mmCIF file of the N, C-alpha and C atoms, coordinates in Angstrom:
data_MODEL
# 
_entry.id   MODEL 
# 
loop_
_atom_site.group_PDB 
_atom_site.id 
_atom_site.type_symbol 
_atom_site.label_atom_id 
_atom_site.label_alt_id 
_atom_site.label_comp_id 
_atom_site.label_asym_id 
_atom_site.label_entity_id 
_atom_site.label_seq_id 
_atom_site.pdbx_PDB_ins_code 
_atom_site.Cartn_x 
_atom_site.Cartn_y 
_atom_site.Cartn_z 
_atom_site.occupancy 
_atom_site.B_iso_or_equiv 
_atom_site.pdbx_formal_charge 
_atom_site.auth_seq_id 
_atom_site.auth_comp_id 
_atom_site.auth_asym_id 
_atom_site.auth_atom_id 
_atom_site.pdbx_PDB_model_num 
ATOM 1   N N  . MET A 1 1  ? 0.834 -1.203 0.000   1.00 0.00 ? 1  MET A N  1 
ATOM 2   C CA . MET A 1 1  ? 0.000 0.000  0.000   1.00 0.00 ? 1  MET A CA 1 
ATOM 3   C C  . MET A 1 1  ? 0.870 1.255  0.000   1.00 0.00 ? 1  MET A C  1 
ATOM 4   N N  . LEU A 1 2  ? 1.979 1.195  0.746   1.00 0.00 ? 2  LEU A N  1 
ATOM 5   C CA . LEU A 1 2  ? 2.872 2.350  0.823   1.00 0.00 ? 2  LEU A CA 1 
ATOM 6   C C  . LEU A 1 2  ? 3.521 2.617  -0.529  1.00 0.00 ? 2  LEU A C  1 
ATOM 7   N N  . ILE A 1 3  ? 3.909 1.521  -1.220  1.00 0.00 ? 3  ILE A N  1 
ATOM 8   C CA . ILE A 1 3  ? 4.523 1.662  -2.545  1.00 0.00 ? 3  ILE A CA 1 
ATOM 9   C C  . ILE A 1 3  ? 3.515 2.286  -3.511  1.00 0.00 ? 3  ILE A C  1 
ATOM 10  N N  . PHE A 1 4  ? 2.276 1.853  -3.413  1.00 0.00 ? 4  PHE A N  1 
ATOM 11  C CA . PHE A 1 4  ? 1.218 2.399  -4.268  1.00 0.00 ? 4  PHE A CA 1 
ATOM 12  C C  . PHE A 1 4  ? 1.062 3.897  -4.027  1.00 0.00 ? 4  PHE A C  1 
ATOM 13  N N  . TYR A 1 5  ? 1.140 4.299  -2.755  1.00 0.00 ? 5  TYR A N  1 
ATOM 14  C CA . TYR A 1 5  ? 1.018 5.716  -2.393  1.00 0.00 ? 5  TYR A CA 1 
ATOM 15  C C  . TYR A 1 5  ? 2.153 6.525  -3.009  1.00 0.00 ? 5  TYR A C  1 
ATOM 16  N N  . TYR A 1 6  ? 3.363 6.000  -2.917  1.00 0.00 ? 6  TYR A N  1 
ATOM 17  C CA . TYR A 1 6  ? 4.513 6.711  -3.479  1.00 0.00 ? 6  TYR A CA 1 
ATOM 18  C C  . TYR A 1 6  ? 4.407 6.813  -4.999  1.00 0.00 ? 6  TYR A C  1 
ATOM 19  N N  . LYS A 1 7  ? 3.887 5.758  -5.630  1.00 0.00 ? 7  LYS A N  1 
ATOM 20  C CA . LYS A 1 7  ? 3.704 5.783  -7.085  1.00 0.00 ? 7  LYS A CA 1 
ATOM 21  C C  . LYS A 1 7  ? 2.714 6.879  -7.455  1.00 0.00 ? 7  LYS A C  1 
ATOM 22  N N  . CYS A 1 8  ? 1.609 6.946  -6.742  1.00 0.00 ? 8  CYS A N  1 
ATOM 23  C CA . CYS A 1 8  ? 0.597 7.973  -7.013  1.00 0.00 ? 8  CYS A CA 1 
ATOM 24  C C  . CYS A 1 8  ? 1.190 9.363  -6.817  1.00 0.00 ? 8  CYS A C  1 
ATOM 25  N N  . GLN A 1 9  ? 1.976 9.513  -5.747  1.00 0.00 ? 9  GLN A N  1 
ATOM 26  C CA . GLN A 1 9  ? 2.576 10.807 -5.445  1.00 0.00 ? 9  GLN A CA 1 
ATOM 27  C C  . GLN A 1 9  ? 3.503 11.244 -6.573  1.00 0.00 ? 9  GLN A C  1 
ATOM 28  N N  . SER A 1 10 ? 4.321 10.309 -7.069  1.00 0.00 ? 10 SER A N  1 
ATOM 29  C CA . SER A 1 10 ? 5.262 10.649 -8.144  1.00 0.00 ? 10 SER A CA 1 
ATOM 30  C C  . SER A 1 10 ? 4.508 11.007 -9.417  1.00 0.00 ? 10 SER A C  1 
ATOM 31  N N  . VAL A 1 11 ? 3.416 10.298 -9.699  1.00 0.00 ? 11 VAL A N  1 
ATOM 32  C CA . VAL A 1 11 ? 2.621 10.593 -10.898 1.00 0.00 ? 11 VAL A CA 1 
ATOM 33  C C  . VAL A 1 11 ? 1.994 11.981 -10.787 1.00 0.00 ? 11 VAL A C  1 
ATOM 34  N N  . VAL A 1 12 ? 1.470 12.303 -9.604  1.00 0.00 ? 12 VAL A N  1 
ATOM 35  C CA . VAL A 1 12 ? 0.851 13.617 -9.386  1.00 0.00 ? 12 VAL A CA 1 
ATOM 36  C C  . VAL A 1 12 ? 1.885 14.722 -9.556  1.00 0.00 ? 12 VAL A C  1 
ATOM 37  N N  . LEU A 1 13 ? 3.070 14.515 -8.979  1.00 0.00 ? 13 LEU A N  1 
ATOM 38  C CA . LEU A 1 13 ? 4.135 15.516 -9.106  1.00 0.00 ? 13 LEU A CA 1 
ATOM 39  C C  . LEU A 1 13 ? 4.529 15.691 -10.566 1.00 0.00 ? 13 LEU A C  1 
ATOM 40  N N  . LEU A 1 14 ? 4.597 14.574 -11.297 1.00 0.00 ? 14 LEU A N  1 
ATOM 41  C CA . LEU A 1 14 ? 4.953 14.627 -12.712 1.00 0.00 ? 14 LEU A CA 1 
ATOM 42  C C  . LEU A 1 14 ? 3.907 15.430 -13.490 1.00 0.00 ? 14 LEU A C  1 
ATOM 43  N N  . LEU A 1 15 ? 2.629 15.159 -13.223 1.00 0.00 ? 15 LEU A N  1 
ATOM 44  C CA . LEU A 1 15 ? 1.554 15.879 -13.905 1.00 0.00 ? 15 LEU A CA 1 
ATOM 45  C C  . LEU A 1 15 ? 1.602 17.364 -13.575 1.00 0.00 ? 15 LEU A C  1 
ATOM 46  N N  . LEU A 1 16 ? 1.849 17.680 -12.302 1.00 0.00 ? 16 LEU A N  1 
ATOM 47  C CA . LEU A 1 16 ? 1.946 19.083 -11.901 1.00 0.00 ? 16 LEU A CA 1 
ATOM 48  C C  . LEU A 1 16 ? 3.085 19.765 -12.643 1.00 0.00 ? 16 LEU A C  1 
ATOM 49  N N  . GLY A 1 17 ? 4.203 19.063 -12.788 1.00 0.00 ? 17 GLY A N  1 
ATOM 50  C CA . GLY A 1 17 ? 5.352 19.611 -13.504 1.00 0.00 ? 17 GLY A CA 1 
ATOM 51  C C  . GLY A 1 17 ? 5.003 19.890 -14.954 1.00 0.00 ? 17 GLY A C  1 
ATOM 52  N N  . VAL A 1 18 ? 4.305 18.954 -15.588 1.00 0.00 ? 18 VAL A N  1 
ATOM 53  C CA . VAL A 1 18 ? 3.912 19.123 -16.992 1.00 0.00 ? 18 VAL A CA 1 
ATOM 54  C C  . VAL A 1 18 ? 2.968 20.315 -17.135 1.00 0.00 ? 18 VAL A C  1 
ATOM 55  N N  . VAL A 1 19 ? 1.979 20.393 -16.252 1.00 0.00 ? 19 VAL A N  1 
ATOM 56  C CA . VAL A 1 19 ? 1.018 21.500 -16.300 1.00 0.00 ? 19 VAL A CA 1 
ATOM 57  C C  . VAL A 1 19 ? 1.742 22.830 -16.114 1.00 0.00 ? 19 VAL A C  1 
ATOM 58  N N  . PHE A 1 20 ? 2.689 22.858 -15.164 1.00 0.00 ? 20 PHE A N  1 
ATOM 59  C CA . PHE A 1 20 ? 3.446 24.084 -14.903 1.00 0.00 ? 20 PHE A CA 1 
ATOM 60  C C  . PHE A 1 20 ? 4.243 24.502 -16.134 1.00 0.00 ? 20 PHE A C  1 
ATOM 61  N N  . GLU A 1 21 ? 4.854 23.515 -16.809 1.00 0.00 ? 21 GLU A N  1 
ATOM 62  C CA . GLU A 1 21 ? 5.632 23.807 -18.018 1.00 0.00 ? 21 GLU A CA 1 
ATOM 63  C C  . GLU A 1 21 ? 4.731 24.409 -19.099 1.00 0.00 ? 21 GLU A C  1 
ATOM 64  N N  . ILE A 1 22 ? 3.554 23.815 -19.300 1.00 0.00 ? 22 ILE A N  1 
ATOM 65  C CA . ILE A 1 22 ? 2.621 24.291 -20.325 1.00 0.00 ? 22 ILE A CA 1 
ATOM 66  C C  . ILE A 1 22 ? 2.160 25.709 -20.005 1.00 0.00 ? 22 ILE A C  1 
ATOM 67  N N  . VAL A 1 23 ? 1.814 25.946 -18.746 1.00 0.00 ? 23 VAL A N  1 
ATOM 68  C CA . VAL A 1 23 ? 1.362 27.281 -18.331 1.00 0.00 ? 23 VAL A CA 1 
ATOM 69  C C  . VAL A 1 23 ? 2.470 28.301 -18.549 1.00 0.00 ? 23 VAL A C  1 
ATOM 70  N N  . ALA A 1 24 ? 3.706 27.927 -18.194 1.00 0.00 ? 24 ALA A N  1 
ATOM 71  C CA . ALA A 1 24 ? 4.843 28.840 -18.362 1.00 0.00 ? 24 ALA A CA 1 
ATOM 72  C C  . ALA A 1 24 ? 5.046 29.165 -19.839 1.00 0.00 ? 24 ALA A C  1 
ATOM 73  N N  . LEU A 1 25 ? 4.962 28.153 -20.699 1.00 0.00 ? 25 LEU A N  1 
ATOM 74  C CA . LEU A 1 25 ? 5.138 28.373 -22.137 1.00 0.00 ? 25 LEU A CA 1 
ATOM 75  C C  . LEU A 1 25 ? 4.055 29.301 -22.683 1.00 0.00 ? 25 LEU A C  1 
ATOM 76  N N  . PHE A 1 26 ? 2.799 29.043 -22.306 1.00 0.00 ? 26 PHE A N  1 
ATOM 77  C CA . PHE A 1 26 ? 1.705 29.882 -22.782 1.00 0.00 ? 26 PHE A CA 1 
ATOM 78  C C  . PHE A 1 26 ? 1.849 31.309 -22.274 1.00 0.00 ? 26 PHE A C  1 
ATOM 79  N N  . THR A 1 27 ? 2.304 31.463 -21.027 1.00 0.00 ? 27 THR A N  1 
ATOM 80  C CA . THR A 1 27 ? 2.483 32.797 -20.449 1.00 0.00 ? 27 THR A CA 1 
ATOM 81  C C  . THR A 1 27 ? 3.551 33.560 -21.213 1.00 0.00 ? 27 THR A C  1 
ATOM 82  N N  . LEU A 1 28 ? 4.666 32.881 -21.508 1.00 0.00 ? 28 LEU A N  1 
ATOM 83  C CA . LEU A 1 28 ? 5.740 33.526 -22.268 1.00 0.00 ? 28 LEU A CA 1 
ATOM 84  C C  . LEU A 1 28 ? 5.245 33.942 -23.649 1.00 0.00 ? 28 LEU A C  1 
ATOM 85  N N  . LYS A 1 29 ? 4.524 33.041 -24.318 1.00 0.00 ? 29 LYS A N  1 
ATOM 86  C CA . LYS A 1 29 ? 4.016 33.324 -25.658 1.00 0.00 ? 29 LYS A CA 1 
ATOM 87  C C  . LYS A 1 29 ? 3.047 34.505 -25.609 1.00 0.00 ? 29 LYS A C  1 
ATOM 88  N N  . TYR A 1 30 ? 2.172 34.518 -24.611 1.00 0.00 ? 30 TYR A N  1 
ATOM 89  C CA . TYR A 1 30 ? 1.184 35.592 -24.485 1.00 0.00 ? 30 TYR A CA 1 
ATOM 90  C C  . TYR A 1 30 ? 1.873 36.930 -24.214 1.00 0.00 ? 30 TYR A C  1 
ATOM 91  N N  . GLN A 1 31 ? 2.880 36.910 -23.349 1.00 0.00 ? 31 GLN A N  1 
ATOM 92  C CA . GLN A 1 31 ? 3.600 38.140 -23.032 1.00 0.00 ? 31 GLN A CA 1 
ATOM 93  C C  . GLN A 1 31 ? 4.305 38.673 -24.271 1.00 0.00 ? 31 GLN A C  1 
ATOM 94  N N  . LYS A 1 32 ? 4.891 37.777 -25.070 1.00 0.00 ? 32 LYS A N  1 
ATOM 95  C CA . LYS A 1 32 ? 5.570 38.197 -26.298 1.00 0.00 ? 32 LYS A CA 1 
ATOM 96  C C  . LYS A 1 32 ? 4.563 38.831 -27.258 1.00 0.00 ? 32 LYS A C  1 
ATOM 97  N N  . ASP A 1 33 ? 3.391 38.218 -27.386 1.00 0.00 ? 33 ASP A N  1 
ATOM 98  C CA . ASP A 1 33 ? 2.362 38.758 -28.273 1.00 0.00 ? 33 ASP A CA 1 
ATOM 99  C C  . ASP A 1 33 ? 1.890 40.126 -27.774 1.00 0.00 ? 33 ASP A C  1 
ATOM 100 N N  . GLU A 1 34 ? 1.818 40.279 -26.458 1.00 0.00 ? 34 GLU A N  1 
ATOM 101 C CA . GLU A 1 34 ? 1.376 41.540 -25.874 1.00 0.00 ? 34 GLU A CA 1 
ATOM 102 C C  . GLU A 1 34 ? 2.427 42.624 -26.068 1.00 0.00 ? 34 GLU A C  1 
ATOM 103 N N  . MET A 1 35 ? 3.697 42.236 -25.978 1.00 0.00 ? 35 MET A N  1 
ATOM 104 C CA . MET A 1 35 ? 4.791 43.196 -26.071 1.00 0.00 ? 35 MET A CA 1 
ATOM 105 C C  . MET A 1 35 ? 5.120 43.565 -27.520 1.00 0.00 ? 35 MET A C  1 
ATOM 106 N N  . ALA A 1 36 ? 4.679 42.753 -28.477 1.00 0.00 ? 36 ALA A N  1 
ATOM 107 C CA . ALA A 1 36 ? 5.042 42.968 -29.882 1.00 0.00 ? 36 ALA A CA 1 
ATOM 108 C C  . ALA A 1 36 ? 4.721 44.391 -30.373 1.00 0.00 ? 36 ALA A C  1 
ATOM 109 N N  . PRO A 1 37 ? 3.523 44.920 -30.134 1.00 0.00 ? 37 PRO A N  1 
ATOM 110 C CA . PRO A 1 37 ? 3.203 46.276 -30.623 1.00 0.00 ? 37 PRO A CA 1 
ATOM 111 C C  . PRO A 1 37 ? 4.127 47.337 -30.030 1.00 0.00 ? 37 PRO A C  1 
ATOM 112 N N  . PHE A 1 38 ? 4.517 47.161 -28.766 1.00 0.00 ? 38 PHE A N  1 
ATOM 113 C CA . PHE A 1 38 ? 5.369 48.148 -28.105 1.00 0.00 ? 38 PHE A CA 1 
ATOM 114 C C  . PHE A 1 38 ? 6.801 48.079 -28.621 1.00 0.00 ? 38 PHE A C  1 
ATOM 115 N N  . ALA A 1 39 ? 7.228 46.877 -28.993 1.00 0.00 ? 39 ALA A N  1 
ATOM 116 C CA . ALA A 1 39 ? 8.617 46.679 -29.425 1.00 0.00 ? 39 ALA A CA 1 
ATOM 117 C C  . ALA A 1 39 ? 8.860 47.331 -30.785 1.00 0.00 ? 39 ALA A C  1 
ATOM 118 N N  . THR A 1 40 ? 7.855 47.305 -31.649 1.00 0.00 ? 40 THR A N  1 
ATOM 119 C CA . THR A 1 40 ? 8.056 47.837 -33.002 1.00 0.00 ? 40 THR A CA 1 
ATOM 120 C C  . THR A 1 40 ? 8.003 49.358 -33.002 1.00 0.00 ? 40 THR A C  1 
# 
């Protein structure tokens, strides 16, 4: 049961990491799109 718990924990952490990466990428892309008019 303990091993199962650790497996679930690692999977959750992995998913959180993936979600965080996606959010960070979208945020960077959005900021670049927002800054584009000011840069030119």
